[in-house]
Structures are given as C-alpha cells and as structure tokens.
Residue frames as qw, qx, qy, qz and C-alpha x, y, z in Angstrom:
[[0.617, -0.475, -0.473, -0.412, 166.16, 57.72, 98.28],
 [0.699, -0.371, -0.475, 0.385, 168.07, 56.87, 101.46],
 [0.280, 0.014, -0.170, 0.945, 169.40, 60.46, 101.85],
 [0.306, -0.401, -0.276, -0.818, 165.89, 61.86, 101.34],
 [0.707, -0.495, -0.489, -0.126, 164.43, 59.63, 104.00],
 [0.624, -0.233, -0.381, 0.641, 167.26, 60.51, 106.42],
 [0.075, 0.195, 0.001, 0.978, 166.87, 64.19, 105.74],
 [0.495, -0.486, -0.363, -0.622, 163.10, 63.96, 106.33],
 [0.728, -0.412, -0.507, 0.208, 163.84, 62.13, 109.62],
 [0.466, -0.142, -0.275, 0.829, 166.12, 64.83, 110.86],
 [0.163, -0.336, -0.203, -0.905, 163.69, 67.60, 109.75],
 [0.630, -0.503, -0.485, -0.339, 161.05, 65.77, 111.78],
 [0.654, -0.314, -0.447, 0.523, 163.29, 65.59, 114.82],
 [0.227, 0.057, -0.089, 0.968, 163.95, 69.34, 114.58],
 [0.398, -0.416, -0.321, -0.752, 160.27, 70.15, 114.11],
 [0.705, -0.483, -0.518, -0.028, 159.44, 67.93, 117.19],
 [0.520, -0.189, -0.353, 0.755, 162.02, 69.60, 119.38],
 [0.012, -0.174, -0.077, -0.982, 160.63, 73.02, 118.36],
 [0.534, -0.446, -0.444, -0.565, 157.12, 71.91, 118.95],
 [0.676, -0.381, -0.556, 0.298, 158.03, 70.51, 122.37],
 [0.337, -0.123, -0.258, 0.897, 159.73, 73.77, 123.44],
 [0.233, -0.250, -0.247, -0.907, 156.85, 75.94, 122.09],
 [0.624, -0.441, -0.557, -0.324, 154.24, 73.68, 123.80],
 [0.603, -0.355, -0.502, 0.508, 156.05, 73.83, 127.11],
 [0.188, 0.008, -0.088, 0.978, 156.47, 77.62, 126.87],
 [0.397, -0.328, -0.330, -0.791, 152.77, 78.12, 126.02],
 [0.643, -0.419, -0.638, -0.069, 151.50, 75.59, 128.60],
 [0.551, -0.392, -0.415, 0.609, 153.47, 77.31, 131.43],
 [0.032, 0.953, 0.302, -0.005, 152.24, 80.77, 130.22],
 [0.502, -0.409, 0.211, 0.733, 155.77, 82.11, 129.39],
 [0.156, 0.291, -0.396, -0.857, 154.50, 83.09, 125.92],
 [0.653, 0.355, 0.532, -0.405, 151.53, 82.39, 123.79],
 [0.066, 0.257, -0.751, -0.604, 151.63, 80.61, 120.41],
 [0.660, 0.082, -0.012, -0.747, 148.31, 79.84, 118.95],
 [0.834, 0.153, -0.454, -0.272, 148.76, 76.27, 117.73],
 [0.514, 0.212, -0.734, 0.389, 150.86, 75.15, 120.69],
 [0.399, -0.418, 0.318, -0.752, 148.39, 75.88, 123.49],
 [0.892, -0.179, 0.294, -0.293, 147.68, 72.06, 123.82],
 [0.472, -0.408, 0.744, 0.239, 149.56, 68.89, 122.97],
 [0.779, 0.514, 0.321, -0.160, 147.80, 68.23, 119.67],
 [0.469, 0.821, -0.322, -0.047, 150.58, 69.70, 117.48],
 [0.212, -0.619, 0.750, -0.096, 153.25, 67.93, 119.51],
 [0.728, 0.023, 0.664, -0.167, 151.39, 64.60, 119.19],
 [0.723, 0.678, 0.066, -0.111, 151.19, 65.01, 115.37],
 [0.270, 0.818, -0.506, 0.032, 154.84, 65.82, 115.13],
 [0.429, -0.407, 0.800, -0.107, 155.81, 62.75, 117.24],
 [0.814, 0.301, 0.468, -0.164, 153.61, 60.55, 115.12],
 [0.648, 0.752, -0.102, -0.064, 155.11, 61.85, 111.86],
 [0.023, 0.757, -0.649, 0.075, 158.72, 61.66, 113.14],
 [0.584, -0.256, 0.757, -0.142, 158.29, 58.10, 114.46],
 [0.831, 0.412, 0.354, -0.120, 156.86, 56.91, 111.20],
 [0.484, 0.817, -0.314, 0.015, 159.58, 58.54, 109.15],
 [0.189, -0.637, 0.737, -0.127, 162.28, 57.02, 111.47],
 [0.782, 0.005, 0.606, -0.144, 160.64, 53.62, 111.20],
 [0.772, 0.631, 0.076, -0.020, 160.84, 53.87, 107.43],
 [0.172, 0.842, -0.502, 0.098, 164.44, 55.16, 107.67],
 [0.450, -0.464, 0.749, -0.143, 165.45, 52.15, 109.91],
 [0.851, 0.224, 0.467, -0.089, 163.75, 49.67, 107.58],
 [0.622, 0.769, -0.143, 0.033, 165.74, 51.06, 104.60],
 [0.162, 0.740, -0.608, 0.236, 169.11, 51.03, 106.45],
 [0.847, -0.339, 0.347, -0.218, 168.50, 47.68, 108.12],
 [0.205, 0.593, -0.762, -0.162, 171.48, 45.36, 107.64],
 [0.218, 0.004, -0.976, 0.002, 169.99, 42.04, 109.05],
 [0.488, -0.487, -0.620, -0.374, 166.75, 40.62, 110.42],
 [0.478, -0.349, -0.579, 0.561, 167.80, 41.27, 114.02],
 [0.116, -0.111, -0.112, 0.981, 167.34, 44.98, 113.59],
 [0.222, -0.505, -0.643, -0.531, 163.57, 44.67, 113.03],
 [0.374, -0.551, -0.623, 0.410, 163.04, 45.60, 116.75],
 [0.196, -0.331, -0.099, 0.918, 163.78, 49.32, 116.35],
 [0.207, -0.121, -0.447, -0.862, 161.33, 50.08, 113.53],
 [0.443, -0.481, -0.729, -0.201, 158.59, 48.14, 115.26],
 [0.319, -0.474, -0.489, 0.659, 159.32, 50.15, 118.45],
 [0.010, -0.142, 0.142, 0.980, 158.97, 53.39, 116.45],
 [0.334, -0.275, -0.642, -0.633, 155.65, 52.17, 114.97],
 [0.446, -0.498, -0.716, 0.201, 154.34, 51.19, 118.41],
 [0.212, -0.382, -0.277, 0.856, 155.18, 54.66, 119.78],
 [0.161, -0.013, -0.377, -0.912, 153.43, 56.22, 116.70],
 [0.443, -0.404, -0.717, -0.355, 150.27, 54.02, 117.20],
 [0.376, -0.494, -0.625, 0.473, 150.27, 54.90, 120.91],
 [0.055, -0.235, -0.009, 0.970, 150.41, 58.59, 120.08],
 [0.293, -0.157, -0.583, -0.741, 147.51, 58.07, 117.63],
 [0.413, -0.456, -0.787, 0.025, 145.52, 56.26, 120.32],
 [0.248, -0.475, -0.445, 0.718, 145.87, 59.14, 122.72],
 [0.108, 0.144, -0.213, -0.960, 144.86, 61.54, 119.99],
 [0.382, -0.280, -0.745, -0.469, 141.87, 59.37, 119.25],
 [0.435, -0.530, -0.686, 0.246, 140.95, 59.34, 122.85],
 [0.019, -0.869, -0.155, -0.470, 141.16, 63.20, 122.82],
 [0.650, -0.616, -0.090, 0.435, 144.09, 63.44, 125.43],
 [0.503, 0.287, 0.104, 0.809, 145.44, 66.80, 124.32]]
C-alpha cells in the first residue's frame, strides 16, 4: 500500500510537470495543445498531486510533529480548488 501511494505521488508529480510545461508553451504561443490553452488542467493536476502527497505523508508519518506537511498540502489543494471555483483559469 505504501509503495502504491508513493508511486501515485511520483506519477502525479511527473504529470504536473508535463502539464506545467505544456501550459506555458501553449500560453506563450510556441505550440498549441488543445487541453492546455488555459490553466484548468494544470490546476486539476496540482490538486490531485497535493492530495496524493498529503495521503503519502500521512502514511509515512513517524510522529505527531510531522502533521504540518500533510496539512500544508491539503491547504494548497483547497486553495487550488477555490481558484477553480472562482473560475480563475
């Protein structure tokens, strides 16, 4: 279970990096990729990655002090969802 969550986390990071690069290339008109012409896909990938990493950090947590990092990931994910709800994309 721990290896699966860790693998999903790294897959999310790789997809987020690819989404970031494709969004920047499409935004600055170097190339055109249909789903990356706004920040919507990038926001979804950040949300998913942050939630997976929060779960990953909760599983690998060794003591109660390490609760700050998963909470930070959840706050970033909630902020991303807030901006998506406010249609900032």
